[in-house]
N, C-alpha and C positions, 0 to 999 in steps of 0.2 A: 772586594774589601771584606776582611774577616771580622765578624761581629760576635761578641758575647752578649746575648740578649737578656741576661738575667744577673745583674749585680746589685746588691743592696747597699744603699747609703744608710747610715745610722748615726745616732748621737744622743747625748744626755744633757746637752746644753745648747745655747744659741737658737732657741726655738724648737729644737728636737727634744723628745723625751721618751723614756721607757717607763711603763707603769710600775707601781710598787709590786704588784703580783708577779710581773715578769722578772723584776730584779731579784725575787726570791727563788727563781727557778734554777734548776741544775744547768739548763742550756745557757742562761745568761752568765752564770759564774764561769762556765767553761769558755765561752766566747770572751768574757772580760779578761781572763788570763791570757788567752791566745792573742787578743788584740791590744793588750796593755791599756785597758780602760780603767781609769781611776775615778771612783765616785766622788772623791774629794776635790777633783779638778774637772768639773763637767765641761766647761767651755774649752779648756785645753785638750781634754780627751777627744772631744768632738772634732776639734781642728786637726789633731794628729790622725784620726781615722780618715778624714777627707784627704789629707796629704799623702797618707800611705796608699790610698786608692789611686790617686793621680800618679804616684810613682810606679805602682804596679803596671798601669797602662803604658806609661812612658817607656818602661824597660821591657815590655812584653815583646817576645819574638814571634808569638803565635797570633796576636790580635792587632787589628787596626782601630777598632772602636769597641766600647762597651756601653750598653744601655744602663744608666744609673737611676735607681728608683727613688722617688719621693714615696711617702706612705701616709695616706689619710687615716683618720681614726674611726671610732664607732660613734654613732649619733642616735639620739632618742627620737621618739615619735614627732617631736616638734622641730627636729633638725638641729638640735644643739649637741655639741661635742660632749662625750662622756670620757673624760681623761682616765678614770680608773679602769675602764674596759678597753682603752686604746693602748695595747701593749707595746706598740712601736709607732711613733709619730714623727714624721719627717716632712716639714712643710714644703710646698712647691717652690716658694721663693728661694729656699736654701739649696735645692737641687740645681737651680740655674746658677747660683753663686759658685757652687763647687765645680760645675761643668765648664765655667768660663776659665778655670785654671788650666785646662788641658784640652787640646783639639781632639783628643781621643775619647773624651767623655761626652755621652749623649744624654740630654735631660729627658726623663720620663716622669710626667706628672702623675699624681694620684688624687682622685676626687670621688668620694663616696656619694653616689647620687641621692642619698637620703638627707644630706646636709641641706639646710634651708637656703643656702646661697650657692647651690651646686652649679646652676647655669651661669651665674656671675663669675664664679671661679673658673669654669671652663672657658668662658669668653675671654677672661683675662690672660690665662696661661696657655690655652690650647694652641693658638697660632704659632707660639714659639717652640712647642714641645715636639719631640720625635715620636712619642707614643703616650698612652695613658695606661697606668698600672692599677689593676684591681686584685685584691686578695680577699675574696668573699667570706671564707670561714673566719678570718680575722676581723674584717670590717662589718660583718654580720648584716649584709643586705642580700636580698633575693633578686637576682638580676632579671627574673621573669616578671617582676612587678610592673604592671601597665603604667603606674604612676611615673615611671622613669622614662617613658617614651619621648617626651620633649628633650630630655638630656641626650638620648640616643640620636634623635634627629639633628641636634647640634653637632654631635660627633661626626655624623655623616657629612654635614655641611662643611665642617672643618677638615674633613678627610683625614681624621686622626686615627691611626691604628690603635688597637688595644692589646695589652699583654695581660692575660687573665690567669690567675692561679686555677688549677684544676686538680682533682684528686684530693687525697688527705693532706693535712697540714700537721707537721710534727713539732715545729719550733716554738710555738706560742701556747700558753695555757688556755683552757676553756673555749676551744674552737667549736663552731657549728659546722661539723664536717659535711653535712648534706649540701651545704652551699658551695662545695667544690665540684658539683656536677656540671659538666660542660653544656648539657642540654638547657640549663637555665639561661644561657647566653644566646639562645637561638634568636630572640628578638633583635639582638645586635648584629648577629651574623646575617640575618635576612636582609638587612639594610645594605649589605655589600661592604661593610667595614671589615678590613683585615683584622682577624683575631688570632693571636698567638696563644695557645693554651700551654702554660707552663706545666711541666712534668707529664704532659700527654694524658692527663686524667688518671694517672696510676695511683694505686693504693699501696699498702704494705701489710706486713704481719701484725703491726701494731693496731691498724684500723682495717681489718679485713672486709668489713661491710661497706667500705667507702672507696672501692676501686671503680672508677668511672671511665676506665680506658676504653671499654667497649662503646660507650656513648661518645667519647672523643672520636674514635674511628668512624662511627656512624656519621657524625657531623662532617668529618674530613672527606668522606666519600660522597656526601650530598652537596657540599659547598666548596667551591674553588678558593674561597677567601679564608679558609680555616687552616691553621698551621699548628705545629707543636714545637716544644723545645726540649733539650736534653738536660735541663737543669737538675742537679742532684743525682744524676745517673752514675756518678762515681762515689756515691755515699753509701753508708752502711745499710740504709733502708730501701734504696732504689737501684742498687748496682745491677740487679738481675734484669732490669728493663732495657739496658743499653743495647744489647744485640737485637732485642725485639723491635725497637723503634729505629734502629740504624739499618734495618733491612732495606734492600733495594726497592721494595714495594712502596715505601714511604719516603724515599730519599729526597725527593723534591719538595716535601712538605714539612720536614723535621729539621730544625736548625739548632745551632749550638747555644747553650746557656750553661753557666757554671753554678749559679746560686751562691757565689761568694758573699759572705764569709763562712757559709756552711762547709765543714771539712770535706775534702775530696782526697781520694787515695787510689792508687793503682793496685794495691795489695789484694783487693777483692777479686782481681782478674788473674791472680797467680796461676791457677790451673790452665788458663788459656794462653797467657803470655810467657810463662816460665820465669824462673828465679832471676836470671841475668837481666832480662828486659825490665822486670819490676824494679830491680835494684837500681838500674840506670834512671828510670823514671822518678823514683823516690829521692834520688840525689838532687833533683831540680827543686830548689827551695822556693821557686816562684809559683804560688798556688794557682794562678790563672793559666799559666803556661803548662803546668803539670796536668791540670784537668783536661786541657785541649789535647795535649800530647798523648795522654792515656786513651782518649777516644779515638785518636788517629791510629794508635797502636792496635786498638780493637777493631779496626777496619772501617771506621766511619770515613766516607770520602770527602773530598774538598767541598762538594756542594753543601754539606751540612754547615760548613763554616762561612761560605760565601753567599748562600741563598737568601738570607734575610736582607742583605744589602739591596737586592732587586726590589723588595717590597718597601723598604724604608728610604731609598735613595733620595726621593723628592723631599721628604721631611728632613733628612740629614743636610741636604743642600740649603734648605731654608734656615735651619739652625746655624749652619756655618756662616751664612750671610749676616745673620743677627749678631753672632758672636764676634765677628771681625769688624762690625760697623762702628 
């Protein structure tokens, strides 16, 4: 079964929100235009986003499933939510609501371990979820903090895999880039919990001091439960990483992720693919399929698209039983 490990849910109504600072950013205005988000109709725009996501998966020729992310916010020292610093907030309940609309959508919860009710939230949603999503530079928690060990113990008890951002983060303002270091997550990895590191710890020219790909490789070589994904590897800032992590040496540990709705294009691979191949790829207006097809054209084998299923299949089966009950 072919899985896209990295697809973002978003909204500006219905319990979801985007911070005022994020709404003033160039990235938000670009995505708002592409995704037809209307600030005057927050609930309707949020509904349309979710419907489009379900339609993309239902019409996909390249994918059987996609992992759909909730996104928790930033919390203060007392564990209270800081809305002004939470640039994208998507509650866990909403991700399940959306994923019930299509058998191809897999719910991935997000719980900042700094929140005061983190254990209660994990107990409530963890048994139903396929995985847990963290985006440390956005959520501003240090995963190496020993205070979070009870949370990690519960993750292990629930046998819940983790999808953790690694490397630099470009989408949101005011990021704490140091929190993208995969080594911070070693306390989670040591417990035997499967951890998928989004972007394989890679940096970019924008944040040259925050390339943690060497640390990711070190973890992957020391622990069998460490994996990476190819999310945003067809984007302007990370396209040069595709061949590096699609190499045979890592093929059984690197899996497909798109990072939708971040724009993806085959144009960056024009020298390798040639004009005709790129022209045909760009004619496909399905963004998830085009991203996957571009990676196939660049030589990524079937294992990259199928491999994550072997890690997640028990969680997927549990969710499907819940969804159809």
